C-alpha positions, -999 to +999 in steps of 0.1 A: -264-101+050-276-073+028-247-054+010-243-018+021-233-008-014-260-013-040-248-022-075-270-010-104-281-034-131-257-033-161-228-021-140-193-027-154-163-037-134-151-001-134-185+011-122-183-012-093-147-003-085-155+034-085-185+029-063-166+009-037-136+034-037-160+064-034-179+047-005-147+039+014-134+075+010-167+092+017-171+072+049-135+074+060-131+036+062-094+034+051-060+040+066-030+054+047-023+054+018-052+077+007-071+082-014-079+045-021-088+050-058-068+027-081-056+007-050-065-024-030-079-004-001-060-005+032-093-006+051-097+000+088-098-033+107-076-051+081-054-067+108-085-080+127-097-096+094-063-111+088-062-128+122-092-149+110-069-166+084-052-188+110-087-201+121-093-217+088-087-255+086-071-251+052-045-227+068-036-252+094-031-279+068-011-257+043+026-257+041+033-232+013+011-201+012+012-173-014+000-139-002-002-108-023+018-078-013-011-054-007-008-033+026-041-047+041-027-082+038+003-075+060-014-093+089-019-124+067+018-125+058+027-122+095+003-151+104+020-173+078+055-165+092+044-169+128+030-204+119+064-212+104+050-219+070+066-210+037+056-175+026+056-167-011+049-132-025+049-122-061+080-107-076+075-070-082+053-066-113+066-100-124+096-084-139+122-110-129+102-141-119+070-153-103+077-157-066+099-144-039+103-166-009+105-147+024+132-162+046+133-147+081+165-148+101+170-179+122+153-176+156+135-145+145+116-125+172+080-114+167+092-079+158+115-094+132+087-114+117+066-083+116+093-066+096+096-096+073+058-093+066+062-056+056+075-039+025+110-041+040+107-078+042+104-084+005+135-062+000+157-076+028+145-111+035+134-126+002+149-151-022+137-152-059+124-186-070+128-196-106+101-211-128+120-244-128+117-248-090+090-272-080+065-258-055+030-267-045+009-238-031-020-250-010-034-216-001-035-183-020-045-150-003-054-121-025-066-085-021-098-073-037-117-041-045-150-059-045-162-095-040-195-112-038-207-139-014-208-162-045-170-159-047-169-135-077-140-111-074-129-077-088-094-064-084-080-030-091-080-036-129-044-045-138-051-083-138-020-094-119-038-117-094-056-134-123-024-137-143-003-149-114-028-177-107-028-187-143+010-188-144+010-209-112-015-233-128+006-236-160+037-245-139+017-270-118+020-249-085-018-247-081-048-266-094-086-266-091-084-277-055-062-248-044-081-227-019-082-189-026-090-164+003-096-127+000-096-102+029-118-071+026-139-047+046-175-056+051-187-029+027-166-044-001-189-075-002-214-066-029-236-083-055-214-087-086-233-095-118-222-129-131-222-118-167-192-095-162-170-123-149-147-138-176-129-171-179-095-156-168-110-140-136-099-155-103-127-165-080-124-171-042-135-198-017-134-177+015-140-140+023-126-127+056-139-094+069-134-077+104-168-093+114-173-123+092-159-155+077-178-163+045-175-196+027-186-189-008-190-224-022-181-208-056-194-226-086-172-207-111-139-224-120-105-208-114-081-200-142-066-233-154-036-216-171-026-186-190-051-172-215-027-161-242-055-147-263-061-122-235-025-110-237-006-090-264+030-082-273+029-050-254+022-069-222+049-094-229+074-066-233+065-053-198+066-087-182+096-107-195+087-138-176+057-142-198+080-146-228+098-175-211+065-191-203+052-186-238+083-204-252+079-233-228+042-237-236+049-234-273+075-262-270+048-283-253+025-278-283+000-255-267-018-227-285+000-195-276-017-172-301-017-137-287-046-112-289-044-077-302-034-047-281-065-027-270-072+004-291-066+038-276-096+050-255-122+070-273-133+104-258-160+096-233-152+059-232-158+042-199-125+031-184-101+034-155-106+066-136-078+090-129-063+089-095-079+116-073-055+143-061-059+162-029-045+197-029-011+185-041+013+204-064+020+193-100+034+158-099+049+131-120+032+098-113+054+067-117+039+032-114+057+013-087+066-024-089+034-038-073+009-017-092+005+013-069+017+047-078+046+068-065+043+106-068+072+130-070+071+168-070+089+177-102+094+214-097+105+211-060+129+182-068+146+203-095+149+232-071+161+209-043+190+197-064+201+232-070+205+239-032+236+230-012+232+197+005+238+212+039+206+233+038+183+208+022+166+198+053+129+200+043+111+174+023+077+161+018+058+131+005+031+106+012+030+082+041+039+047+027+016+019+022+019-016+007+051-029-009+070+001-022+089-002-054+114+018-073+136+024-044+163+051-042+190+059-018+178+070+016+193+091+043+189+118+068+194+156+071+216+165+041+214+133+022+190+129-008+161+106-001+144+080-023+107+081-030+099+058+000+117+082+024+097+112+015+098+117-022+117+147-036+132+177-018+112+209-016+128+243-019+104+263+002+074+261+025+052+273-004+051+237-015+031+227+015-007+227+012-024+260+019-038+246+052-021+221+075-029+207+109-001+202+134+003+175+160+027+180+189+048+150+199+064+153+233+084+131+256+110+121+230+138+103+248+173+116+248+195+100+221+166+091+198+175+097+162+151+114+138+153+083+115+140+061+143+111+084+148+104+084+111+104+046+110+080+045+140+056+070+123+056+049+091+050+018+111+020+035+128+008+047+093+010+082+106+037+097+083+032+135+081+036+159+052+065+174+072+083+166+105+099+195+125+125+178+147+135+194+181+152+165+197+172+186+221+138+199+235+125+163+235+097+171+210+087+172+174+058+187+154+040+168+127+021+186+099-008+169+082-028+179+052-061+184+071-078+178+105-090+144+094-055+131+087-043+146+119-071+129+139-062+095+123-025+101+132-034+111+168-054+079+172-025+058+159+001+075+181-017+072+214+003+041+224+036+051+208+065+039+229+101+044+219+132+032+239+110+025+269+095+060+269+058+067+262+054+097+239+027+123+243+007+131+211-019+159+210-029+188+188-004+217+189-016+247+208-022+266+175-049+240+167-069+245+199-092+272+211-119+268+184-098+273+153-122+266+124-117+234+104-098+241+072-086+275+084-050+282+073-025+271+099+005+285+081+029+302+105+045+335+094+082+341+099+085+358+134+109+387+141+115+373+176+115+337+188+079+324+192+065+318+227+040+290+218+049+253+216+047+253+178+080+262+163+084+288+135+078+270+101+104+289+081+133+292+105+160+266+110+187+261+136+210+235+149+181+221+171+153+223+145+152+201+115+123+201+090+119+168+072+093+144+060+087+113+081 
């Protein structure tokens, strides 16, 4: 099958990453989180591709399966748990160890298993495993940015998948016979030049896409251990477990000579591209524990802390994706939220984008809590920039950054059912009637109560709460 993305001769790994990321964004092939740059893309059809994992003979025979924490692999983690196999995930950024073992509650329901396979599962249902524990991993599932039918793989550039496999090889958890599977969109299968693949790069045996199962018959060997000459002291400081492994291998008489730290990038030097921003205010970007990025609005957080807790009802942030790290305290209404619950507080509506698209959500059952709706929206990957809660009127309004994001949310919410009630999701009246795409949808403060079904954006009452989902 001919790749849809053409790779130019002499392309570097970063050239290929950028081309794949750009193609996925330009063709709207990903779900949240967006944009996909500097991420393992959460591509559309990921769950369908993941279901093919259980069809592989090696999956049937495996007992212990290691699956990376990327959002598009959530279906693979669920398949492992449903098959009652041991699920191992990497410890966040390898700070405290190598593996976490997911341990669902006894007699777990399908819904509980789904939670265990999500970001919440690694927080609430995992047990760290020490390097001294004996484990044999028969199957490894990794995410990729690009992969070739020959089994050559390119990740997002941080090298964790390669390093994790090398560490597992050093401790005897994997060997040359261990099967490696990657799960990607069809467009991510490209021709990767063999000359850019290095000895420490992880190769794959199977590629699963929404439409294909590709056996690569890869001729390139997998990493047989840790390549210490590819690491440096700065990396060891960031990943303490490497220090422990270095000491163990040094005691065993192995060569653990470290390489030199890379020099600072020269002006114009090819390297990792900056994450693309989409009409967002000035932000601090903090790397989270699994390699993704968390963004917090610095100015608005500062202002939010200065306001009394009882009026701090409006917040914003990105819809979640993948395992979220760097958790803070979460809460509702007056309580300060951590990054995963909506980032920092905003002091005024001016912090919203200049143009938003609003979705009306009706039929909300009596007694439903706003936190339950937020959780459902995150589960559907439809978390808005802002949620205006009118539970007493059995409705809510969801603001999205643009019509495209609102359309994706509408598609995801069509089958939303809470407490036995089917909810109605549609564009708010203010979005209908031929309003031009991109036209500002900001609502001025009215002098009298509005008559449309879209609530005033700047007024608050006992029945209206503005908050991020």
